[in-house]
GUKOLDREN-668317 format. One record per residue (C-alpha): residue in three letters; x, y, z; residue number from 1; chain. Coordinates in steps of 0.5 Angstrom, whole numbers, plus 2048, in hexadecimal, padded with zeros to 3 digits. Example, Ala and Ser with C-alpha at 12.3 -4.5 7.8 and 13.67 -1.06 7.14 Angstrom:
 residu  px  py  pz num chaine
    Ala 819 7F7 810   1      A
    Ser 81B 7FE 80E   2      A
This chain:
 residu  px  py  pz num chaine
    Met 8FE 8B5 914   1      A
    Ala 904 8B3 910   2      A
    Glu 905 8AC 914   3      A
    Pro 8FE 8A9 913   4      A
    Lys 8FF 8AB 90B   5      A
    Ile 905 8A6 90B   6      A
    Lys 901 8A1 910   7      A
    Tyr 8FB 8A0 90B   8      A
    Asp 8FF 8A1 905   9      A
    Arg 8FC 89B 901  10      A
    Gln 8F4 89D 902  11      A
    Leu 8F5 8A4 901  12      A
    Arg 8F6 8A2 8FA  13      A
    Ile 8EF 89F 8FA  14      A
    Trp 8EB 8A4 8FD  15      A
    Gly 8EF 8AA 8FD  16      A
    Glu 8F0 8AF 903  17      A
    Gln 8E9 8B1 903  18      A
    Gly 8E7 8AA 904  19      A
    Gln 8EC 8A9 90A  20      A
    Ala 8EA 8AF 90D  21      A
    Ala 8E3 8AD 90D  22      A
    Leu 8E5 8A6 910  23      A
    Glu 8E9 8AA 916  24      A
    Lys 8E3 8AE 918  25      A
    Ala 8DE 8A8 918  26      A
    Ser 8DC 8A5 91F  27      A
    Ile 8DA 89D 91E  28      A
    Cys 8D6 899 923  29      A
    Leu 8D7 892 923  30      A
    Leu 8D2 88D 927  31      A
    Asn 8D4 887 929  32      A
    Cys 8DC 886 928  33      A
    Gly 8DC 87E 927  34      A
    Pro 8E0 87C 921  35      A
    Thr 8DC 87F 91C  36      A
    Gly 8DC 886 91F  37      A
    Ser 8E3 886 921  38      A
    Glu 8E5 884 91A  39      A
    Thr 8E1 88A 917  40      A
    Leu 8E4 88F 91C  41      A
    Lys 8EB 88D 91B  42      A
    Asn 8EB 88F 914  43      A
    Leu 8E8 895 915  44      A
    Val 8ED 897 91B  45      A
    Leu 8F3 895 916  46      A
    Gly 8EF 89A 911  47      A
    Gly 8F0 8A0 916  48      A
    Ile 8E8 8A0 918  49      A
    Gly 8E7 8A6 91D  50      A
    Ser 8E4 8A3 923  51      A
    Ile 8E1 89C 925  52      A
    Thr 8DC 89A 92A  53      A
    Val 8DC 893 92C  54      A
    Val 8D5 891 92F  55      A
    Asp 8D5 88A 932  56      A
    Gly 8D3 887 939  57      A
    Ser 8D6 880 939  58      A
    Lys 8DC 87E 93C  59      A
    Val 8E2 87A 939  60      A
    Glu 8E1 872 939  61      A
    Asn 8E5 86D 937  62      A
    Gly 8E1 86C 930  63      A
    Asp 8E3 873 92E  64      A
    Leu 8EB 871 92E  65      A
    Gly 8E9 86C 928  66      A
    Asn 8E6 871 924  67      A
    Asn 8E8 878 926  68      A
    Phe 8EF 87B 925  69      A
    Met 8EE 881 929  70      A
    Val 8EE 87D 930  71      A
    Asn 8F2 878 933  72      A
    Glu 8F3 874 939  73      A
    Ser 8F5 87A 93E  74      A
    Asn 8EE 87D 93C  75      A
    Leu 8EA 877 93F  76      A
    Gly 8E4 87A 943  77      A
    Gln 8E5 881 941  78      A
    Pro 8E0 885 93D  79      A
    Lys 8E1 884 936  80      A
    Ala 8E0 88B 933  81      A
    Lys 8E5 88D 938  82      A
    Cys 8EA 888 935  83      A
    Val 8E8 889 92E  84      A
    Cys 8E9 890 92E  85      A
    Ala 8F0 890 931  86      A
    Phe 8F2 88C 92C  87      A
    Leu 8EF 890 926  88      A
    Gln 8F2 896 92A  89      A
    Glu 8F9 893 929  90      A
    Leu 8F8 892 922  91      A
    Asn 8F8 899 921  92      A
    Asp 8F9 89E 926  93      A
    Ala 8F6 8A4 922  94      A
    Val 8EF 8A1 923  95      A
    Lys 8EB 8A3 929  96      A
    Ala 8E8 89D 92C  97      A
    Lys 8E3 89C 931  98      A
    Phe 8DF 896 934  99      A
    Ile 8D8 895 937 100      A
    Glu 8D7 88F 93B 101      A
    Glu 8CF 88E 93A 102      A
    His 8CB 889 936 103      A
    Pro 8C9 88D 92F 104      A
    Val 8C2 88A 930 105      A
    Thr 8C2 88E 936 106      A
    Leu 8C4 894 933 107      A
    Ile 8BF 894 92D 108      A
    Glu 8B9 893 932 109      A
    Thr 8BB 898 937 110      A
    Asn 8BF 89D 934 111      A
    Pro 8BE 89E 92D 112      A
    Ser 8C1 8A5 92D 113      A
    Phe 8C7 8A2 92E 114      A
    Phe 8C8 8A1 927 115      A
    Ser 8C7 8A8 924 116      A
    Gln 8CE 8AA 926 117      A
    Phe 8D2 8A5 921 118      A
    Thr 8D3 8A6 919 119      A
    Leu 8D2 89F 918 120      A
    Val 8D0 899 91C 121      A
    Val 8D2 892 91B 122      A
    Ala 8CE 88D 91E 123      A
    Thr 8D0 885 91E 124      A
    Gln 8CD 87F 920 125      A
    Leu 8C6 882 922 126      A
    Val 8C0 87E 922 127      A
    Glu 8BA 881 91D 128      A
    Asp 8B6 884 923 129      A
    Ser 8BC 889 925 130      A
    Leu 8BE 88A 91D 131      A
    Val 8B7 88D 91C 132      A
    Lys 8B7 891 922 133      A
    Leu 8BE 894 921 134      A
    Asp 8BC 895 919 135      A
    Arg 8B7 89A 91B 136      A
    Ile 8BB 89D 921 137      A
    Cys 8C0 89F 91C 138      A
    Arg 8BC 8A1 916 139      A
    Asp 8B9 8A6 91B 140      A
    Ala 8BF 8A8 91D 141      A
    Asn 8C2 8A8 916 142      A
    Val 8C8 8A4 918 143      A
    Met 8CA 89F 913 144      A
    Leu 8CA 898 915 145      A
    Ile 8CD 891 912 146      A
    Phe 8CB 88A 915 147      A
    Ala 8D0 885 915 148      A
    Arg 8CF 87E 917 149      A
    Ser 8D3 877 916 150      A
    Tyr 8D0 871 918 151      A
    Gly 8D3 86A 917 152      A
    Leu 8D5 86A 90F 153      A
    Ser 8D0 86F 90E 154      A
    Gly 8D0 877 90F 155      A
    Phe 8CC 87D 90D 156      A
    Val 8CE 885 90C 157      A
    Arg 8C9 88A 90B 158      A
    Ile 8C9 892 90A 159      A
    Ser 8C3 896 90D 160      A
    Ala 8C3 89D 90C 161      A
    Lys 8BD 8A2 909 162      A
    Glu 8C1 8A4 903 163      A
    His 8C9 8A4 902 164      A
    Ala 8CB 8A9 8FC 165      A
    Val 8D2 8A7 8F9 166      A
    Ile 8D5 8AC 8F5 167      A
    Glu 8DC 8A9 8F3 168      A
    Ser 8D9 8A2 8F1 169      A
    Lys 8DF 8A0 8EE 170      A
    Pro 8DC 89B 8E9 171      A
    Asp 8E1 896 8E6 172      A
    His 8DF 897 8DF 173      A
    Phe 8DC 89E 8DD 174      A
    Leu 8DD 8A1 8D6 175      A
    Asp 8E1 8A7 8D6 176      A
    Asp 8DE 8AE 8D5 177      A
    Leu 8E1 8B0 8CE 178      A
    Arg 8DA 8B3 8CB 179      A
    Leu 8DD 8B0 8C4 180      A
    Asn 8D6 8B0 8C1 181      A
    Asn 8D4 8B6 8C4 182      A
    Pro 8DA 8BB 8C4 183      A
    Trp 8D9 8C2 8C7 184      A
    Pro 8DB 8C8 8C3 185      A
    Glu 8E2 8C8 8C5 186      A
    Leu 8E4 8C1 8C4 187      A
    Lys 8E0 8C2 8BD 188      A
    Lys 8E4 8C8 8BB 189      A
    Phe 8EB 8C4 8BE 190      A
    Thr 8E9 8BE 8B9 191      A
    Asp 8E7 8C2 8B3 192      A
    Asn 8EF 8C5 8B3 193      A
    Ile 8F1 8BE 8B2 194      A
    Asp 8F3 8BB 8AC 195      A
    Leu 8F2 8B3 8AB 196      A
    Asp 8F4 8B3 8A4 197      A
    Thr 8FB 8B6 8A6 198      A
    Ser 901 8B4 8A2 199      A
    Asp 906 8B4 8A7 200      A
    Pro 906 8AD 8AA 201      A
    Val 909 8AF 8B1 202      A
    Val 903 8B3 8B2 203      A
    His 8FE 8AE 8AF 204      A
    Lys 900 8A9 8B4 205      A
    His 900 8AE 8BA 206      A
    Val 8F9 8B1 8BA 207      A
    Pro 8F5 8AE 8C0 208      A
    Tyr 8EF 8AA 8BF 209      A
    Ile 8EA 8AF 8C2 210      A
    Leu 8EB 8B3 8BD 211      A
    Ile 8EB 8AE 8B7 212      A
    Leu 8E5 8AB 8BA 213      A
    Val 8E1 8B2 8BB 214      A
    Lys 8E3 8B4 8B4 215      A
    Ile 8E1 8AD 8B1 216      A
    Ala 8DA 8AD 8B5 217      A
    Glu 8D9 8B4 8B2 218      A
    Glu 8DA 8B2 8AB 219      A
    Trp 8D6 8AC 8AC 220      A
    Ala 8D0 8B0 8AF 221      A
    Lys 8D1 8B5 8A9 222      A
    Ser 8CF 8AF 8A4 223      A
    His 8CA 8AC 8A8 224      A
    Gly 8C5 8B1 8AA 225      A
    Gly 8C8 8B3 8B0 226      A
    Arg 8C8 8AC 8B3 227      A
    Leu 8CE 8A8 8B6 228      A
    Pro 8CF 8A1 8B5 229      A
    Ser 8CA 89D 8B9 230      A
    Thr 8C9 896 8B5 231      A
    Arg 8CE 890 8B6 232      A
    Glu 8CF 891 8AE 233      A
    Glu 8D0 899 8AF 234      A
    Lys 8D5 898 8B5 235      A
    Lys 8D9 893 8B0 236      A
    Glu 8D9 898 8AB 237      A
    Phe 8DB 89E 8AF 238      A
    Lys 8E1 89A 8B1 239      A
    Glu 8E3 898 8AA 240      A
    Leu 8E3 8A0 8A9 241      A
    Ile 8E8 8A1 8AE 242      A
    Lys 8EC 89B 8AB 243      A
    Ala 8EC 89E 8A5 244      A
    Lys 8EF 8A5 8A7 245      A
    Met 8F5 8A1 8A9 246      A
    Val 8FC 8A2 8A5 247      A
    Ala 900 89D 8A8 248      A
    Ala 8FF 896 8AC 249      A
    Asp 903 899 8B2 250      A
    Glu 8FE 89F 8B4 251      A
    Asp 8FC 89D 8BB 252      A
    Asn 8F8 8A3 8BC 253      A
    Tyr 8F3 8A1 8B6 254      A
    Lys 8F3 89A 8BA 255      A
    Glu 8F1 89D 8C0 256      A
    Ala 8EC 8A1 8BC 257      A
    Ile 8E9 89B 8BA 258      A
    Glu 8E9 897 8C1 259      A
    Ala 8E6 89E 8C4 260      A
    Ser 8E1 89F 8BF 261      A
    Phe 8DB 89C 8C3 262      A
    Lys 8DC 8A2 8C7 263      A
    Val 8D9 8A6 8C1 264      A
    Phe 8D3 8A1 8C1 265      A
    Ala 8D2 8A2 8C9 266      A
    Ser 8CB 8A6 8CA 267      A
    Gln 8CB 8AD 8CB 268      A
    Gly 8C9 8B1 8D1 269      A
    Ile 8C8 8AE 8D8 270      A
    Ser 8C7 8A6 8DA 271      A
    Ser 8C0 8A4 8DD 272      A
    Asn 8C3 8A3 8E4 273      A
    Leu 8C5 8AA 8E4 274      A
    Lys 8BE 8AC 8E1 275      A
    Arg 8BB 8A8 8E7 276      A
    Ile 8BF 8AC 8EC 277      A
    Leu 8BD 8B3 8E9 278      A
    Asp 8B6 8B1 8E9 279      A
    Asp 8B6 8AF 8F0 280      A
    Thr 8B1 8B3 8F4 281      A
    Arg 8B7 8B5 8F9 282      A
    Ala 8BA 8B9 8F3 283      A
    Glu 8B5 8BE 8F5 284      A
    Val 8B9 8C1 8FA 285      A
    Glu 8B7 8C5 900 286      A
    Tyr 8BA 8C8 907 287      A
    Gly 8BC 8C1 90A 288      A
    Ala 8BF 8BE 904 289      A
    Ser 8C5 8BA 904 290      A
    Asp 8CB 8BD 900 291      A
    Phe 8CB 8B7 8FB 292      A
    Trp 8C3 8B9 8F9 293      A
    Val 8C5 8C0 8F9 294      A
    Met 8CB 8BF 8F4 295      A
    Val 8C6 8BA 8F0 296      A
    Ala 8C1 8C0 8EF 297      A
    Ala 8C7 8C4 8EC 298      A
    Leu 8C9 8BF 8E8 299      A
    Lys 8C1 8BE 8E5 300      A
    Glu 8C1 8C5 8E3 301      A
    Phe 8C8 8C5 8E0 302      A
    Ile 8C6 8BF 8DC 303      A
    Ala 8C0 8C3 8DA 304      A
    Asn 8C3 8C9 8D8 305      A
    Glu 8CB 8CA 8D7 306      A
    Gly 8CC 8C3 8D6 307      A
    Gly 8C7 8C2 8D0 308      A
    Gly 8C5 8BB 8D3 309      A
    Glu 8CC 8B9 8D5 310      A
    Ala 8CF 8B8 8DC 311      A
    Pro 8D5 8BC 8DE 312      A
    Leu 8DB 8BA 8DA 313      A
    Glu 8E0 8B6 8DE 314      A
    Gly 8E6 8B9 8DB 315      A
    Ser 8EB 8B3 8DB 316      A
    Ile 8EE 8AF 8D4 317      A
    Pro 8F1 8A9 8D4 318      A
    Asp 8F8 8A7 8D2 319      A
    Met 8F8 8A7 8CA 320      A
    Thr 8FD 8A7 8C4 321      A
    Ser 8FE 8AE 8C3 322      A
    Ser 903 8B4 8C2 323      A
    Thr 905 8B7 8C8 324      A
    Glu 902 8BE 8C6 325      A
    Leu 8FC 8BB 8C4 326      A
    Tyr 8FB 8B7 8CA 327      A
    Val 8FC 8BD 8CF 328      A
    Asn 8F8 8C1 8CB 329      A
    Leu 8F2 8BC 8CB 330      A
    Gln 8F3 8BB 8D2 331      A
    Lys 8F3 8C3 8D3 332      A
    Leu 8EC 8C3 8CF 333      A
    Tyr 8E9 8BE 8D3 334      A
    Gln 8EB 8C1 8DA 335      A
    Ala 8E9 8C8 8D8 336      A
    Lys 8E2 8C5 8D6 337      A
    Ala 8E1 8C1 8DD 338      A
    Glu 8E3 8C7 8E1 339      A
    Ala 8DE 8CC 8DD 340      A
    Asp 8D9 8C7 8DE 341      A
    Phe 8DB 8C6 8E6 342      A
    Leu 8DA 8CE 8E6 343      A
    Val 8D3 8CE 8E4 344      A
    Val 8D1 8C8 8E8 345      A
    Glu 8D5 8CC 8EE 346      A
    Gln 8D1 8D2 8ED 347      A
    Arg 8CA 8CE 8EC 348      A
    Val 8CC 8CA 8F3 349      A
    Arg 8CD 8D1 8F7 350      A
    Asn 8C7 8D4 8F4 351      A
    Ile 8C2 8CE 8F6 352      A
    Leu 8C6 8CE 8FD 353      A
    Lys 8C4 8D6 8FD 354      A
    Lys 8BD 8D4 8FB 355      A
    Ile 8BB 8CF 900 356      A
    Gly 8BE 8D4 906 357      A
    Arg 8C5 8D0 907 358      A
    Asp 8CC 8D3 907 359      A
    Pro 8CE 8D4 8FF 360      A
    Tyr 8D5 8D1 901 361      A
    Ser 8D3 8CB 905 362      A
    Ile 8D5 8C6 900 363      A
    Ser 8DC 8C7 8FF 364      A
    Lys 8DF 8C8 8F8 365      A
    Thr 8E3 8C1 8F8 366      A
    Asp 8DC 8BD 8FA 367      A
    Ile 8D9 8C1 8F4 368      A
    Lys 8DF 8BF 8EF 369      A
    Ser 8DF 8B8 8F1 370      A
    Phe 8D7 8B8 8F0 371      A
    Cys 8D8 8BA 8E9 372      A
    Lys 8DE 8B6 8E7 373      A
    Asn 8DA 8B0 8E9 374      A
    Ala 8D3 8B2 8E7 375      A
    Arg 8D2 8AD 8E2 376      A
    Lys 8D3 8A7 8E7 377      A
    Leu 8CF 8AA 8ED 378      A
    Thr 8CB 8A4 8F1 379      A
    Val 8C6 8A4 8F6 380      A
    Cys 8C5 89E 8FB 381      A
    Arg 8BE 89D 8FF 382      A
    Tyr 8BD 897 904 383      A
    Lys 8B7 894 906 384      A
    Leu 8B6 894 90D 385      A
    Ile 8B8 88D 90F 386      A
    Glu 8B1 88C 913 387      A
    Glu 8AE 88D 90C 388      A
    Glu 8B2 888 908 389      A
    Phe 8B1 883 90E 390      A
    Ser 8A9 884 90E 391      A
    Ser 8A8 885 907 392      A
    Pro 8AE 883 902 393      A
    Val 8AD 884 8FB 394      A
    Leu 8A9 87D 8FA 395      A
    Pro 8AB 87C 8F2 396      A
    Glu 8B2 87D 8F4 397      A
    Leu 8B2 878 8FA 398      A
    Gln 8AE 873 8F6 399      A
    Lys 8B3 874 8F0 400      A
    Tyr 8B9 873 8F5 401      A
    Leu 8B6 86D 8F8 402      A
    Thr 8B5 869 8F2 403      A
    Asp 8BC 86B 8EE 404      A
    Glu 8C1 866 8EF 405      A
    Glu 8C6 86C 8EF 406      A
    Tyr 8C3 86F 8F5 407      A
    Ser 8C0 86A 8F9 408      A
    Val 8C5 869 8FE 409      A
    Ala 8C6 870 8FF 410      A
    Val 8BF 871 900 411      A
    Gly 8BF 86B 904 412      A
    Phe 8C4 86E 909 413      A
    Tyr 8C0 875 909 414      A
    Ile 8B9 871 90B 415      A
    Leu 8BD 86D 910 416      A
    Leu 8C1 872 914 417      A
    Arg 8BA 875 915 418      A
    Ala 8B7 86F 917 419      A
    Val 8BC 86E 91C 420      A
    Asp 8BA 874 91F 421      A
    Arg 8B3 872 920 422      A
    Phe 8B5 86C 923 423      A
    Ser 8B9 86F 928 424      A
    Ala 8B4 874 92A 425      A
    Asn 8AF 86D 92B 426      A
    Tyr 8B4 869 92E 427      A
    Asn 8B9 86D 931 428      A
    Thr 8BF 86A 92E 429      A
    Phe 8C2 869 927 430      A
    Pro 8C1 863 923 431      A
    Gly 8C6 85E 924 432      A
    Gln 8C9 862 92A 433      A
    Phe 8C9 85C 92F 434      A
    Asp 8CB 855 92D 435      A
    Gly 8C5 850 92E 436      A
    Ala 8C0 854 92B 437      A
    Met 8C2 854 924 438      A
    Asp 8BC 84F 920 439      A
    Glu 8B7 853 924 440      A
    Asp 8BA 85A 922 441      A
    Ile 8BB 858 91B 442      A
    Ser 8B3 857 91B 443      A
    Arg 8B2 85D 91F 444      A
    Leu 8B6 861 91A 445      A
    Lys 8B3 85E 914 446      A
    Thr 8AC 860 917 447      A
    Thr 8AE 867 918 448      A
    Ala 8B1 868 911 449      A
    Ile 8AB 866 90E 450      A
    Ser 8A6 86A 912 451      A
    Leu 8AB 870 911 452      A
    Leu 8AA 86F 909 453      A
    Ser 8A3 86E 909 454      A
    Asp 8A3 875 90D 455      A
    Leu 8A6 878 908 456      A
    Gly 8A2 875 903 457      A
    Cys 8A6 86F 900 458      A
    Asn 8A1 86A 902 459      A
    Gly 8A3 863 900 460      A
    Ser 8AB 865 8FF 461      A
    Thr 8B0 861 903 462      A
    Leu 8B7 861 904 463      A
    Thr 8BC 85B 903 464      A
    Glu 8BC 856 909 465      A
    Asp 8C4 857 908 466      A
    Leu 8C4 85E 90A 467      A
    Ile 8BF 85E 910 468      A
    Asn 8C4 858 913 469      A
    Glu 8CA 85D 911 470      A
    Met 8C7 863 915 471      A
    Cys 8C6 85F 91B 472      A
    Arg 8CD 85C 91B 473      A
    Tyr 8CF 863 91B 474      A
    Gly 8CC 864 922 475      A
    Ala 8CD 86B 921 476      A
    Ala 8D4 86B 921 477      A
    Glu 8D8 871 91F 478      A
    Leu 8DE 86E 91B 479      A
    His 8E4 872 91A 480      A
    Ala 8E5 871 913 481      A
    Val 8DE 873 911 482      A
    Ala 8DE 879 916 483      A
    Ala 8E4 87C 913 484      A
    Tyr 8E1 87C 90C 485      A
    Ile 8DB 87F 90E 486      A
    Gly 8DF 884 912 487      A
    Gly 8E3 886 90C 488      A
    Val 8DC 887 908 489      A
    Ala 8D9 88B 90D 490      A
    Ser 8DF 88F 90E 491      A
    Gln 8E0 890 907 492      A
    Glu 8D9 893 907 493      A
    Val 8DA 897 90D 494      A
    Ile 8DF 89B 909 495      A
    Lys 8DB 89C 903 496      A
    Leu 8D6 89F 907 497      A
    Ile 8DA 8A3 90B 498      A
    Thr 8DF 8A6 905 499      A
    Arg 8D9 8A6 901 500      A
    Gln 8DD 8A3 8FB 501      A
    Phe 8DB 89D 8F7 502      A
    Val 8D4 89A 8F7 503      A
    Pro 8D2 896 8FD 504      A
    Met 8CE 890 8FC 505      A
    Ser 8C7 890 8FC 506      A
    Gly 8C3 88A 8FE 507      A
    Thr 8C5 884 903 508      A
    Phe 8CC 881 903 509      A
    Ile 8CC 87A 904 510      A
    Phe 8D2 876 905 511      A
    Asn 8D2 86E 904 512      A
    Gly 8D8 86B 906 513      A
    Ile 8D6 864 904 514      A
    Asp 8D7 866 8FD 515      A
    His 8DB 86C 8FE 516      A
    Lys 8D6 871 8FB 517      A
    Ser 8D4 878 8FC 518      A
    Gln 8CD 87A 8F9 519      A
    Leu 8C9 880 8FA 520      A
    Leu 8C1 87F 8FB 521      A
    Ser 8BD 885 8F9 522      A
    Leu 8B7 884 8FE 523      A
């Protein structure tokens, strides 16, 4: 195992060994290996995905040489799937790669069970009819699905999965779990032994801000009927109270306390996001429940009982000005509380597993520990079937996007990407694909787009002539620069889904290459 560790050194720092192991176990199926598909897979192969299967029924033509780096002149006339597969295998020989020379549409129509063997399917350049069918197939087989498409200077990416639970959501900004406004008995006892009015200037300068804030919050609550500062005026007063305790101007610990005072004002208990997860019907677990929901059920019990309305403590503290001794003792205090909370949750998990008739040790200590550490940041994503979005999008949202200048191009591309599929179903060609028929194609596409809008309930909405002309000018071309960008976005989402780290995007991602803007539409 030593060699891959060095090979993937940089990414291990992002998603760790557990994340890497999940990638190395995953099997990915790619439908259509044009530039968009090839670019998506390239990023995954370099990242050390377990195995790939490339499905494409076309042969390498002259046009492919201009937009796909993974084929060259010597490949002309050969199966595209075979050539791309060989190229990808060369990039990383640890990845198992195979190809199937078959048109994806044929597979979707004739062999739906084929898809159930994969962890995730990346479907590129499929038209609407096939998207809808494939989405149903993957839902039924519980296989994650990502659609990606580039079309001229536009592109879209969309995830489809019944439910995706994230434990390690790794948000950019999140409040430290310090319990300054709700200290547990040991922290309270530890703080009680600290004298902020010490006459020793060295000691005064090295009391960590956690202890300063717990002490002053307690002092404040005593003189305010047990309440903590809530109004702007009170918060200002509270900061003045901290300032008044300073003896010298260079006391960094007190400056840190003033800066961190907002952590005292944070609301106690659990966030609305976590409450939503705890109140979800899935938290009433039975035999077939996933590990995630079993742990949620245990967490719910913990919060109601031992936790006293709080989630398990995370157990880490940030850096701060402090004497080494106080910092180390404080650190031990937080770690001990986190460990104690974890042991309670672990026991509750084992009891629930037993109760629903599963092996009480079927969820590992490591998983429960990670769950406890991240309990405040849990996220559950659910995705609408693409057919539902296509046939009945959220109308107020769609109308808002159509009239909002900020979103008008993105939603214009969204509608037109669907309109070109209708166009191709009616005329067996994409608008602008053949020279000579341009004017006719423009008016046909316009009619198609307007009828699509009225089917969606947006009568009287129109799209700009410029955008319709632009869409015809693309002639369904896959430009390498756009394909590489869309492939980059799609592969990043694949990694989030497989490692179950970071929060995957919700909604439909639209890339607008005219203005170099990316936007998410929630429909």
